[in-house]
N, C-alpha and C positions, 0 to 999 in steps of 0.2 A: 563484547570486545570489538574493537575496530582497529584499522591500520592507518590511523592518522596520528602522527607524533612529531615532536620537535627533534631536529637533528641539525648538524652543521650543514649550512647551505652554500650555494655558490658564492654568496656575499660574505661568507665566513661567520655570519651571525647564526644563531639557532633559529631555524625556520621551520614552520609547520610543513610536514611532508605528507603526501598521500602515497603510501607505500614508499617507494624510493624517488618520487617525483617532488621536486622543490616547488611549493605553491607560489612563491614569488616569481620564479622563472616562468611557471605556467601562466600566471596572470599577465605577465608581460607579453607572452605569446598569443593568448586567447582573448585578452581583454576582460574587463569586469562589467557586471557581475557574471558568474558562471557557476553551474553545478559541477561537482567533482565526485565521482564514484570510485570505490575501491573494489576491484575484482576479488582480492583475497578475502575481504570482509563478507561479500555476498556468498562466496563459496563456503567459507567457514560456517556462517549462520545456517545455510541450507544443510550442510553436512551434520552439524550438531543436532539439528531437529530430526533429520532422517535417521541418524544413528540411534537416537533415543527410542526409535520404534523398530530397530533392526531385528528384534526377536519376533516380530509379527510379519510373516511373509505376506506379500501382496499389498502392503500399505502403500498408498499413493499420496504423495505430497504435492498438492496443486498450488503453486505460488499464485497469490492473488494479484493479477496484473494491475488492478486499479491503484495499487500502492506506488508502483513505478513501472511505466510501460515502455521505457526506453529499449529499443531493439538490441543494443549492446548488452544491457542488463539481462534481457530475456534470453539472448543467445548464451550468455554465461551460465545461467541456471539450467537451460535446456540441455546443455552439454554435460551437466552433472546429474541428469536424469529426472529433473523436475517435471511434473505435469503443470497445468495452468488452470486456474479458476478465472472465468471470464464473465463479463456482464453486458457484452454488446457484440455485434458482428465485427466491429472494428478490432476488438480485443481478440476475437477468434482469429481474424486475419493476421494479427501480430504474432500470435502463438504459432500458427501454421508457417509464417514467414521465416521463423527461426528453427523450423524443423521439429516442432512438437507434434507427434501424431495425434489424430483425432481421439483415439482411445485413451489419451491422457488429459483430456480437456473436460471440465465440468462447467455447465452453463447456469449461472445464477442470475438474479435480478427480477424485480417485480413487474417490469414493463417490456418483456420480450415481444417484438412484433412478429407477425406471421412470416415476413421475409427473413427475419433473423432465424426463426425456427427452421425454415427450409434450408438456409445456408448451413446451419449447424448439423442438420440431418445429413446433408450431402457430404459434410466433412467427417461424418462418422464419429461424433463425439461420444464420450463415455456415458454421460447422463445429463438430463435436465433437472435442475432443482426447481420444482414447481411451487409457486407461491400463492395460488388462488384457484378456485373452481373455474372461473372464466378462462384463465390461462390454460388449465388442463384441457378444456373442451376445444380451445383454439388449437392446441398442439395436436390433439387427436384428429382434428379436421385436416391439418397440414400433413401429418404423417400418413394418414390413410389415403389421402389424395396422391401422395408420392409413392405409395406402395412400400413404405418404410415403417420401421418400428422404433418408437422412442422409449428408451429406458428412463424411468423417472424416479426421483425421490421427492416427496413433499418436504418443503421447508416448514418445520413445525416451530411455532412460537411458544415457548414454555412459560411466558410471563415471569421471567427471572430478571431481577434488577442486577446488572453487572457492576453498578456503582461507578460508572464512568460519566464523562461529559454527556449531556442530554443529546447532543448532535451526533454522537457516535454510538448511542445505545440502539440495539436492534432486537433485543429479546423480550421487551415488555409488551403488554397487551395493546398499549396505545401506539406502538411503532407500526410502520406500514408493512413490515416484513413478515412473511410466513402466514401460516394458517393457525387458528386457535387449536391448542392441544386437544381440547375435548371434541373437536370436529374431525380430527384425523382419521379415526376408524371408519366413519361413514364415507369420507372422501376416498380413502383407499379402496373401499368396496365399489364405489362408483368407477374408479379408475380401472378396475378389473373388467368392467363391462364395456369399456370404450375401445373402438378399433384403433390400432396403431399405438397403443399404450401398454407398456409392461412396467407395473410398479415393482421396483426391486430394492429400494433403499429408503433411508430416512436421512434428512438433512437438518442440522440445527446450527445456528450461529447467533450468539447472544450479544455481541458487541465487540468493541475494539479497545486496545490499551488497557486490558484487564490485568491488574497487578496482585490480585488475591485469588487463590484457587477455589474459594468457597462457592462463588457463583457457578463455576464449571461443575463442581461436585453436585450441586443441586440440580442443574440442568441435565447432567448425564444420568442421574438417577431416574428422572422422568423419562428420558429417552429410552433407557433400558426397559422400563415398565411398558412403554409403548411397543417396543420390538416384541416383547413377550406376548402382549395382547394381540398384535397383528398376526403373529405366528400361530397363536392358539386358534385363530379364526381361519387358518388355512393359507395365509399369504406367505410367500417366500421372500423374506427380507435378507438379501445377500450382502449388502454393504451399508455402512453408516458413515455419513459425512459429518464430522464434528466441528467443522468450520475452522475459524482462526481466533484471533483476538488476544493472544498472549502478549502482554505488555513488554515494553523495553524501557531502559533508564534514560530519561531526558535530563535529569538533575543528579549531580553528585552528592547532594545533601539529603537525599531521600533513600529509604530502604530499597535495595535491589529487588526487582520483580522476580517471580519464580523462574528457575531454569527449565529448559525443555525436558531435562531428566526428571524434574519434580512433576511436571505436567504429565509426562509419560507414565509415571507411577500411578497417578490418579486415574488416567485413562484405562490402564490395565486393570486397576481395581474395579472400575465401573463396567468395563466391557469384556473382562477376561474370559468369561464362560459363554459368551453369546455366539461364538463362531461366525463372526462377520468380518468382511474386509473393511479396513478403516481408510477413510479419506480425510485429508486436512487441507485447510486453505490459509496458511500463514502468509501475511503480506508485510505488515509493519515490522514483524520480528526478523524477517529476512532483510528488508531494505532500509529500515530506519537509520541505524548507525553506520550504514555503508556509504552514506552520502553527506556532503556538506555544501553549503552555499558560500562562495567567496565573493566579497564585496569590498569596494574601496571607499574610504572616508572622503567626502567632498568638502564639507565644512564642519566646524565646531562652533555652534551658536550659543552664546551665554545670555540667558534672560534672567530677570530678577528672581524668578521662581525656580528655575532649573536650567540644566545644560542639555542641549540637543546635539547629538552626534548624527549628522546628516550623511547618509551613505547612498551609493548608487543602486542598491537593491531595494525593492519596495514590496508592498503588499501584493502587487500583481505577479511578483516572482515567487514569493512565499507567503501564502495567505493564512497559514495556520495560527500565528499569533493573533491576527485580527478576527478570524472566524471562530476559533476554539479557545481563545485566551491561552494559547499554548506557550509553554516555556521552551526556549532553545538556548543552550549554553553558547556564549560568544567568546571566541578566543582571538587575540591579536595573532596575525600570521607570523610576525617576528616576535619571538619570545621576549617578554619584558624582563628587565633585570630585577633583582630582589629588592632594590630600593625604589622601584618605580612607583610614583604616586598613583593612588586609586581615587576615583571620583564617581559619584552617582550621575547617570546620564540616561536620557531616553535615546534609543537608537532608532532613527526614523528614516523614511525614504522620501523620494521626490514627488510621489503621487499626491494629487490635490484632494486629500481626505485626512481628517483628524485621526481616523482609524489606521492610517498607514504607519505602522511601526513594527519593528522586530523585537524590541525589548523596551520595557518601561522601568524607570528608576533602578537601573541595573548598576551595581558597583563594578567598574571596569578600569583597567590600567589607563592612564591618560592617553588619549588618542589625538592625532593631529591629521590635518588634511593630507591625503596621499597614502596614509597607512592602510594596510589590508586587514580585514577581519574575516574569520571563518565562523559561519553560523552552523553549529554542529547538529547532528542527528536530523538531517534534512533530506535523507534519501527516500523517505516515504511521504506521500501526499504533499510533495513540494512542487517539482516541475510539472507533474500531471495536473495540478490545479492552477497552473500559471495562465495568465491572460495578457492581452495587449491593451489593457485599460490605460487611458491617457495616451493611446497610440504609442506605447512603449514596445520595443522589440522583445520577443521572447528570448530568454537567455540561453546560451549554448549549454550542452551537457557533455562532459568529458569523462571517459572511462579510463582508469589507470590500471595497469597490470605490471607490477615490478617497476622497472625503469621506463616502461613504455606507456604511452597514452594515445588515445584516439578521441577526436571530437566527434562523438557519435550523433549529435544533433547540432549542426552549425548555427550560429546566430544569423537570422535572416537579415536581408537588407531592407531599407525603407522602400526601395523600389519594388521589391517582391511583396512587401506588405500592401502597398497601394495597388499592385497589379492583381491582387486577389479579389479586388472589388471592381465595380464598373459604374460609370455615370450613365443614367438613362439615355437612350438614343435621342430622345426629343431635345436634349441639350446640345447635341452635336451640331456644329456649324452655326 
């Protein structure tokens, strides 16, 4: 569910609104392209997920910052009690900046540096999700040198195929993430012998945009087996981090993915008698449908083979269609009438790449130069992956709450873009 819908606008036409904000009016104020996020949608998604586990006291929902790291978004979730899943020092700093206490932060990622480890230890984070033996030894060195103790969970790779796009699969043996399932017992034994390390949990995350519960069921069965094996050898396993990955609907013509309540029933079946604290890392499920990208049509170009709708948003603003062959629904911001002609078109941007597109061969109501479109379900992995390719300015991000809105990341100027770089001194004068 999201809070973007057509309603009577300032112009008296039916206009797509973000909560109670007219997107035509917002575009006139902010300029296009821009990302727009709905506070009510973020709050609802977090609440629905957390409520599904309300019967399990101590459950910690750590929003995955990499999905959308906008400070306005993080502040919204922090004030609802969310923890944060981070993969860099920068993300830790973002979490702390919006008031998330260290004990609600879990640190993931395969390439943590020693400086990042030290910063995380100083911040008093809940746990490190360790992904290799070399990382374990580095963390031990850092923690013992600082006189601190690092609570850890090994990220275990169960070699389970989640059936998703190969670029977002994380739980198969050939993926870079985690340690092999069969190596886990020996690595946990090593961890107990290292200074500054307290092995307390197990972490597992098998991929993203998973729309079938079967891979979760298979992975959780293996995880339960491992918990029992480790406990039988004398280890105290106090928490289990089950990761994220629950899919969301990008298309209206496909079956809806499982609801958080369905997922919770599966988790309780798999973990019910283990007496462990549960952690989760939802990202896309919280952020995906809470954001859109608004763009303006520049030109409509008719070629012998096809029609191109050229808009002012591009692959550097939203790379998912190019990178993942991802589908995003596209809606005209002004609702078309029932008799509006539809035509197949490629929706493309100004970047000098053939791969610069938002949609291919998409049947859309006839669009003209100046019209606004909304690229839906763009709240996750949209702005966070944006770049300045072709020296294009990063687009602003706007957070809406009821009738209010805030430009939480303004559009930079060309002057500020150039000022971030320097010409070598030997060219001066």
